[in-house]
C-alpha positions in Angstrom: 52.7 30.2 132.2 54.7 31.9 129.6 55.2 35.5 128.2 52.3 35.2 126.0 49.7 33.9 128.3 50.9 36.6 130.7 50.0 39.2 128.1 46.6 38.0 127.8 45.8 37.3 131.4 46.7 41.0 131.5 44.3 42.2 128.6 41.7 40.4 131.0 42.6 42.4 134.1 42.9 45.7 132.2 39.2 44.9 130.4 38.1 44.3 134.1 39.4 47.5 135.0 37.6 49.5 132.3 34.0 47.7 132.6 34.3 48.5 136.3 35.2 52.3 135.7 32.0 52.3 132.7 29.9 50.8 135.7 30.5 52.9 138.4 26.9 55.0 139.1 29.6 58.2 140.2 26.5 60.4 139.7 24.6 58.4 142.4 28.1 58.0 144.7 28.4 62.0 144.7 31.1 61.8 142.7 31.9 64.6 140.6 33.2 63.5 137.0 35.7 66.0 135.4 34.4 67.2 132.2 36.7 69.2 129.2 34.8 71.4 126.5 37.4 70.5 123.5 35.9 72.8 121.0 32.7 72.6 122.0 32.5 68.5 122.6 32.2 67.8 126.1 34.2 65.4 127.1 34.3 63.0 130.2 37.4 62.4 132.0 36.4 58.9 132.6 36.1 57.6 129.0 39.3 59.1 128.0 41.2 57.2 130.6 39.0 53.8 129.6 39.9 54.5 125.8 43.5 54.6 126.7 43.2 51.3 128.8 41.3 49.8 125.9 44.0 50.8 123.5 46.7 49.5 125.5 44.4 46.4 125.7 44.1 46.0 122.2 47.5 46.4 121.5 48.4 43.0 123.8 45.8 41.1 121.9 48.1 41.6 118.6 51.3 41.2 120.9 50.5 37.8 122.6 49.8 36.3 119.4 52.7 37.7 117.7 54.7 36.4 120.2 53.6 33.1 120.9 53.9 32.4 117.2 57.7 33.9 116.7 59.2 31.8 119.7 57.1 28.5 119.4 55.0 29.2 122.5 51.1 28.5 121.0 49.7 26.2 123.5 46.1 24.9 124.4 46.1 27.3 127.3 47.4 30.1 125.2 44.6 29.5 122.7 41.7 29.6 125.2 42.7 32.4 127.2 43.3 34.8 124.0 39.7 33.6 123.0 37.9 34.7 126.1 40.0 37.9 126.2 38.9 38.8 123.1 35.4 37.8 123.4 35.7 40.2 127.1 37.3 43.0 125.7 34.9 43.7 123.1 31.3 42.2 123.7 30.9 44.0 127.5 32.2 47.4 126.3 30.2 47.5 123.7 27.4 46.5 125.3 28.0 49.1 128.0 28.4 51.9 125.4 24.6 51.2 123.8 23.1 51.0 127.4 25.2 54.4 127.8 23.7 55.9 124.2 27.4 56.2 123.0 26.7 53.6 119.9 23.0 52.1 118.4 22.0 49.3 120.2 22.0 47.0 116.9 25.7 46.9 117.1 26.6 44.5 120.1 23.4 42.7 119.2 25.0 41.5 115.8 28.2 41.8 117.1 27.6 39.6 120.1 25.4 37.1 118.0 27.8 36.7 115.5 30.7 35.7 118.0 27.9 33.2 119.4 27.2 31.5 116.2 31.0 31.5 115.3 31.5 29.8 118.5 29.3 27.2 118.1 30.8 26.0 114.9 34.2 25.6 116.2 33.1 23.8 119.3 31.2 21.3 116.5 34.6 21.1 114.6 36.8 20.7 117.7 34.0 18.1 118.5 35.0 16.3 115.2 38.8 16.9 115.9 39.2 20.1 113.6 40.7 23.4 114.3 38.6 26.3 112.5 41.3 28.6 111.2 40.7 32.5 111.8 39.7 34.0 108.2 40.3 37.4 106.9 37.4 39.0 106.9 37.0 38.0 110.9 40.5 39.7 111.3 39.2 42.9 109.6 36.1 42.8 111.7 38.3 43.0 115.1 40.9 45.4 113.8 37.7 48.0 113.1 35.8 47.5 115.7 38.9 47.9 118.2 39.7 50.9 116.3 35.8 52.2 116.1 35.4 51.4 119.9 38.7 53.3 120.6 37.3 56.5 118.9 34.2 56.0 120.8 35.9 56.5 123.9 37.4 59.6 122.3 34.9 61.1 121.5 35.4 60.8 118.0 37.7 63.2 118.0 39.5 65.1 115.9 37.0 63.4 113.5 34.0 65.3 115.3 35.1 68.8 114.6 34.8 68.3 111.0 31.4 66.4 111.5 32.2 63.2 110.2 31.5 60.1 112.2 34.4 58.1 111.5 33.7 56.1 115.0 30.3 54.8 113.8 31.6 54.0 110.4 34.0 51.7 111.6 31.6 50.2 114.1 29.0 49.4 111.3 31.6 48.6 109.0 32.9 45.9 111.5 29.1 44.5 111.9 28.8 44.3 108.0 32.3 42.0 108.7 31.1 40.2 111.2 27.5 39.2 109.3 30.2 38.3 106.1 32.6 36.3 108.5 30.0 34.6 109.8 28.4 33.5 106.6 32.0 32.3 105.4 32.7 30.4 108.5 29.0 28.5 108.0 29.8 27.9 104.1 33.7 26.5 104.7 32.3 24.2 107.7 29.0 23.2 106.6 30.0 19.6 106.0 30.8 19.6 109.8 27.5 21.3 110.4 25.7 18.3 108.5 27.2 15.7 110.6 
């Protein structure tokens, strides 16, 4: 297994750690979660730690692809693992954040629905022996979503101090880009879909 694939697996492991951290019922287990008051904003240590791990995991998303392309280490296994790791990094975390009332439920609904549709298009293309390349709107969607999620974990600080919800703006922008990229994927591949 090459280095980019190992980095991708590390991203999966980091993501699972975040998910477990967010799903542990601390109060039910009698565990006191450390909370800080940062200029009137109540910040739970669990979310800060999860946010740091999320940022590291997000950076590995760019690192594994960069190394694979630079050193010609692109493999079918790597492509599959990367696609899985990307979905696992974002989708479950969005759902958990929505269930915890950190973000509106519409965000994971749009984002996950878009992923299902685009994956279906990619599978249809693959069945015809064609590869559907990533498009700019999809990359913009991913980048804005990851930065937005990171800001949610960090309680939108420092923007929270000036009452500007940059975290929600980025999440909504990512949702718009999700819809745009979904439509673009459909239009670019409509001939394959009609077959």
